[in-house]
C-alpha positions as CSV (number, residue, x, y, z in Angstrom):
1,M,120.3,281.6,-6.0
2,K,120.8,283.9,-3.0
3,F,122.1,282.1,0.1
4,L,122.0,283.1,3.8
5,A,125.0,285.0,4.9
6,A,126.3,281.9,6.9
7,A,126.4,279.8,3.7
8,A,129.2,279.8,1.2
9,A,128.3,282.4,-1.5
10,V,128.2,280.7,-4.8
11,I,127.3,283.5,-7.2
12,A,129.6,286.4,-8.3
13,A,128.8,288.5,-11.4
14,F,131.3,289.9,-13.6
15,V,128.8,290.9,-16.2
16,P,125.5,289.4,-17.2
17,A,125.0,286.1,-19.0
18,M,123.8,286.4,-22.5
19,P,120.4,285.2,-23.7
20,S,119.7,284.2,-27.2
21,G,119.0,286.7,-29.9
22,P,120.8,289.0,-32.3
23,L,122.0,291.3,-29.5
24,P,122.9,290.2,-26.0
25,Q,120.3,291.7,-23.8
26,T,122.2,291.8,-20.5
27,G,120.1,292.7,-17.5
28,H,121.4,293.4,-14.1
29,P,125.1,293.7,-13.3
30,Q,124.6,293.6,-9.5
31,A,126.6,295.0,-6.7
32,A,126.7,293.0,-3.6
33,R,128.3,293.8,-0.3
34,P,127.7,292.5,3.1
35,E,124.5,293.3,5.0
36,T,125.3,293.6,8.7
37,A,122.0,292.3,10.0
38,R,118.5,291.0,9.2
39,P,119.2,288.0,7.0
40,E,115.6,286.9,7.5
41,T,114.5,288.0,4.0
42,A,117.1,285.8,2.2
43,R,115.6,282.4,1.4
44,L,117.2,279.4,-0.1
45,D,114.5,279.3,-2.8
46,D,114.8,283.0,-3.5
47,C,116.6,283.2,-6.9
48,A,118.7,286.2,-7.5
49,H,119.2,287.8,-10.8
50,P,121.6,285.6,-12.8
51,E,124.1,288.4,-12.6
52,A,124.1,288.6,-8.8
53,R,127.2,290.1,-7.2
54,L,127.9,288.7,-3.8
55,R,130.1,289.9,-1.0
56,P,133.9,290.0,-1.7
57,G,136.0,287.0,-0.8
58,T,133.3,284.4,-1.3
59,H,133.3,283.8,-5.0
60,N,132.9,280.4,-6.5
61,H,134.5,280.8,-9.9
62,E,133.3,277.4,-11.3
63,H,129.8,278.7,-10.8
64,D,130.8,282.0,-12.4
65,R,131.9,280.2,-15.5
66,E,128.8,278.1,-15.7
67,H,126.2,280.8,-15.1
68,N,127.4,284.4,-14.7
69,E,130.6,285.5,-16.3
70,L,130.4,287.1,-19.7
71,T,132.7,285.1,-21.9
72,P,135.1,286.9,-24.3
73,A,132.9,285.8,-27.2
74,Q,129.8,287.2,-25.6
75,A,131.5,290.4,-24.7
76,A,132.8,290.6,-28.3
77,T,129.2,290.3,-29.6
78,V,128.1,293.3,-27.4
79,E,131.2,295.3,-28.5
80,K,130.7,294.5,-32.2
81,H,127.1,295.8,-32.1
82,L,128.2,298.9,-30.1
83,N,131.0,299.6,-32.6
84,Q,128.7,299.2,-35.6
85,I,126.5,301.9,-34.1
86,L,129.5,304.2,-33.4
87,D,130.8,303.6,-36.9
88,D,127.4,304.7,-38.3
89,L,127.7,307.8,-36.2
90,G,131.2,308.5,-37.4
91,L,132.7,308.0,-34.0
92,R,135.8,306.1,-33.0
93,P,135.0,302.5,-31.9
94,A,134.8,301.9,-28.2
95,G,137.6,299.4,-28.1
96,R,140.9,299.8,-26.2
97,T,142.8,303.0,-26.9
98,D,145.9,304.3,-25.1
99,G,145.5,306.7,-22.2
100,E,146.6,309.7,-24.1
101,S,143.9,309.1,-26.8
102,A,141.3,308.4,-24.2
103,G,142.1,311.6,-22.4
104,A,141.9,313.6,-25.6
105,D,138.6,312.0,-26.4
106,L,137.3,312.8,-23.0
107,R,138.4,316.4,-23.0
108,A,136.7,316.9,-26.3
109,A,133.4,315.3,-25.2
110,P,130.5,317.5,-24.3
111,Q,129.2,317.5,-20.7
112,I,126.4,315.0,-20.1
113,T,123.9,316.1,-17.5
114,V,121.7,313.1,-16.4
115,P,118.3,313.9,-14.9
116,V,117.6,311.7,-11.9
117,Y,114.2,310.5,-10.6
118,F,114.8,308.9,-7.1
119,H,112.2,306.4,-6.0
120,V,112.1,305.5,-2.3
121,L,110.6,302.1,-1.5
122,H,109.9,301.8,2.2
123,N,108.0,299.9,4.8
124,G,106.7,302.6,7.1
125,A,109.7,304.3,8.7
126,R,112.1,301.6,7.6
127,G,113.9,302.6,4.5
128,N,112.1,305.9,4.2
129,V,115.4,307.7,3.6
130,S,115.3,311.5,4.0
131,T,115.5,313.9,1.2
132,S,118.8,315.2,2.6
133,T,120.2,311.7,2.3
134,I,119.0,311.5,-1.3
135,K,120.7,314.8,-2.0
136,R,123.9,313.6,-0.4
137,Q,123.7,310.5,-2.7
138,I,123.4,312.7,-5.7
139,S,126.3,314.8,-4.5
140,T,128.3,311.7,-4.1
141,L,127.6,310.7,-7.7
142,N,128.7,314.1,-8.9
143,A,131.9,314.0,-6.8
144,S,132.6,310.5,-8.1
145,Y,132.0,311.2,-11.8
146,G,133.5,314.7,-11.5
147,G,136.9,313.4,-10.4
148,R,136.7,315.2,-7.0
149,N,137.7,312.1,-5.1
150,G,140.6,311.3,-7.4
151,G,141.0,310.1,-11.0
152,A,139.4,311.5,-14.1
153,D,136.6,314.0,-14.5
154,T,134.3,311.9,-16.7
155,R,132.3,315.0,-17.7
156,V,129.1,313.3,-16.5
157,S,126.9,315.0,-13.9
158,F,123.6,314.3,-12.2
159,E,120.6,316.5,-11.5
160,L,117.9,315.4,-9.1
161,R,114.5,316.1,-10.7
162,D,112.0,314.6,-8.3
163,V,111.6,312.1,-5.4
164,S,108.7,309.6,-5.1
165,R,107.9,307.6,-2.0
166,T,106.1,304.3,-2.0
167,D,105.1,302.7,1.3
168,N,104.9,299.0,0.2
169,A,106.3,296.3,2.5
170,A,106.5,293.7,-0.3
171,W,108.3,295.9,-2.8
172,F,110.7,297.2,-0.1
173,N,111.6,293.8,1.3
174,D,111.9,292.0,-2.0
175,P,112.7,294.4,-4.7
176,E,114.0,291.7,-7.0
177,R,110.8,289.7,-6.9
178,Y,108.6,292.8,-7.5
179,E,110.9,294.6,-9.9
180,K,108.5,294.1,-12.9
181,T,105.7,295.5,-10.8
182,Y,107.2,298.7,-9.3
183,K,109.4,299.8,-12.2
184,P,106.8,300.1,-14.9
185,R,104.6,302.1,-12.4
186,L,107.2,304.4,-11.1
187,R,109.7,305.0,-13.9
188,E,109.9,308.5,-15.4
189,G,111.6,309.9,-18.5
190,G,113.3,308.4,-21.5
191,K,116.5,306.5,-22.2
192,G,118.8,309.3,-21.0
193,T,117.0,309.6,-17.6
194,L,118.3,307.7,-14.6
195,N,115.7,306.2,-12.4
196,L,117.3,305.3,-9.1
197,Y,115.4,303.0,-6.6
198,S,116.3,302.4,-3.0
199,A,115.0,299.4,-1.0
200,Y,116.1,296.6,1.3
201,I,118.0,293.9,-0.5
202,G,118.3,290.6,1.3
203,G,121.4,288.5,1.6
204,D,124.7,290.0,0.5
205,L,123.5,292.0,-2.4
206,L,123.9,295.8,-2.5
207,G,122.2,296.6,-5.8
208,W,121.9,296.1,-9.5
209,S,121.7,298.0,-12.8
210,T,120.6,297.5,-16.3
211,F,123.0,298.0,-19.1
212,P,122.2,300.7,-21.8
213,W,121.8,298.2,-24.6
214,K,118.9,296.7,-22.7
215,Y,116.8,299.8,-22.9
216,K,115.4,299.3,-26.4
217,S,113.8,295.9,-25.6
218,E,112.7,296.7,-22.0
219,P,112.5,300.5,-21.5
220,K,110.4,300.3,-18.4
221,M,112.9,298.1,-16.6
222,D,115.8,300.5,-17.2
223,G,117.4,301.9,-14.0
224,V,119.4,301.2,-10.9
225,T,118.3,299.7,-7.6
226,I,120.5,300.1,-4.4
227,H,120.3,299.0,-0.8
228,Y,119.1,302.0,1.2
229,G,121.8,301.1,3.8
230,S,124.6,301.7,1.2
231,M,123.7,305.4,0.8
232,P,125.9,308.0,2.5
233,G,125.8,307.5,6.3
234,G,124.0,304.2,5.9
235,H,124.3,301.3,8.3
236,I,126.3,298.8,6.2
237,E,129.8,298.8,7.5
238,N,132.5,299.5,4.9
239,F,129.9,300.2,2.3
240,N,128.1,303.3,3.4
241,K,129.7,306.2,1.5
242,G,127.3,305.9,-1.4
243,F,129.7,304.3,-3.9
244,S,127.3,301.3,-4.5
245,A,125.3,303.8,-6.5
246,T,128.4,305.1,-8.2
247,H,129.4,301.5,-9.2
248,E,125.9,300.6,-10.5
249,V,125.5,303.8,-12.4
250,G,128.8,302.9,-14.1
251,H,127.1,299.8,-15.4
252,W,124.1,301.9,-16.4
253,L,126.5,304.0,-18.5
254,G,128.1,301.0,-20.1
255,L,131.1,300.1,-18.0
256,Y,132.1,296.5,-17.2
257,H,133.7,295.4,-14.0
258,T,137.5,295.9,-13.9
259,F,138.0,292.2,-13.5
260,Q,135.9,291.3,-16.6
261,D,137.7,288.4,-18.5
262,G,140.3,288.1,-15.7
263,C,143.8,288.2,-17.0
264,G,143.0,287.3,-20.6
265,G,140.9,288.5,-23.5
266,E,139.9,292.1,-23.9
267,G,139.1,292.7,-20.3
268,D,136.8,295.6,-19.6
269,R,137.5,297.2,-23.0
270,V,139.3,300.1,-21.2
271,A,143.1,300.3,-21.8
272,D,144.0,302.3,-18.7
273,T,142.5,299.9,-16.2
274,P,145.1,297.2,-15.6
275,A,143.9,293.6,-16.0
276,E,142.6,292.0,-12.8
277,R,142.0,288.3,-12.3
278,D,139.8,288.5,-9.2
279,P,137.5,291.1,-7.6
280,T,139.0,292.9,-4.7
281,N,138.1,292.2,-1.1
282,G,138.6,295.1,1.3
283,C,141.4,297.6,0.5
284,P,144.6,295.6,0.0
285,S,148.0,297.1,-0.8
286,G,150.0,295.8,-3.8
287,K,147.3,293.5,-5.1
288,D,148.6,292.3,-8.5
289,T,146.8,289.2,-9.9
290,C,147.8,289.4,-13.6
291,P,151.2,289.3,-15.3
292,S,150.5,292.3,-17.5
293,P,151.8,295.7,-16.4
294,G,150.1,297.5,-13.5
295,E,148.7,296.5,-10.2
296,D,145.1,295.7,-9.8
297,P,142.8,298.8,-9.9
298,V,141.6,298.3,-6.4
299,H,140.7,302.0,-6.1
300,N,138.4,302.0,-9.2
301,Y,134.7,302.3,-8.7
302,M,134.1,299.3,-10.9
303,D,136.0,296.9,-8.6
304,Y,134.4,295.4,-5.5
305,S,136.6,297.2,-2.9
306,Y,135.3,298.8,0.3
307,D,133.8,302.2,-0.2
308,T,136.7,303.6,1.9
309,C,139.1,302.3,-0.8
310,M,137.2,303.6,-3.9
311,T,138.4,306.9,-5.3
312,S,138.3,307.0,-9.1
313,F,137.3,306.4,-12.7
314,T,139.9,306.5,-15.5
315,A,140.0,308.7,-18.6
316,G,139.4,305.5,-20.6
317,Q,136.3,304.7,-18.6
318,G,135.1,308.3,-19.1
319,S,135.6,308.1,-22.8
320,R,133.7,304.8,-23.0
321,M,130.8,306.3,-21.1
322,H,130.5,309.1,-23.7
323,K,130.7,306.7,-26.6
324,V,128.1,304.3,-25.1
325,W,125.9,307.4,-24.3
326,Q,126.0,308.4,-28.0
327,A,125.1,304.9,-29.0
328,Y,122.3,304.1,-26.7
329,R,121.2,307.0,-24.5
330,R,121.3,310.3,-26.3
């Protein structure tokens, strides 16, 4: 459930809970960061997606274990299916490889250019973000994934194809509730097309994304939804550089959070992101929550740090994106 900002937040997603079936059909690894005002749309009976990510520093880990956190066994099921597909394609499995191997894989990977359809949900003037802001968001994605803020060039880029605008107060103010209404009506393209929706998201959420292995069962639901205030120059303090979209698109491309599995298990299945027990709040120096080598990757786009702290993906994350793309989105 989503709670008012004054209440203790009880939900924090690491990656989605797994439903029954032969392949875990994870839905919405959500980003959540604090909204500075207007908590009126958050209601105690308004259930968030079970993978809701709430603002940093308010996580209840008992609740995570009960409802939200992907267990090592569940992640292993996802990875087993992914690696079966990669094996059939004659590609190296997407498990952990050292940084040198990941870098070589990434350098050899062809450039991926993702067409983007941007859907503005708005209520009159509220949330009707300008085309220039949308273009800045796409530029932010290209800078993030191109390594221009630091870290690896993932060899993934984004090309804006079209912008739609829908003046609908209900969809804008409660995009979670109406997701199964607006997505099938607005979505464009196929499995390799990114549909990016902006709206107002109540409570502490900043956005959510579907994972690529969900596309086959629910193609019309595929895509990323972000809080319009998280876009470049938006009104959400500490989270207005556009990196909420960067983070969510990372999930859309198959990345887990850097703190997946905490200090144990296989983590995020990327060798060059050090293990991390807890999501990051703010932009701390020297955060090191696991005994394994390396400080927590607080500057990684797949953590929960402030936008001002986020700078990079790793070569291993880039390599994983390309493998997952070959398996599910090409």
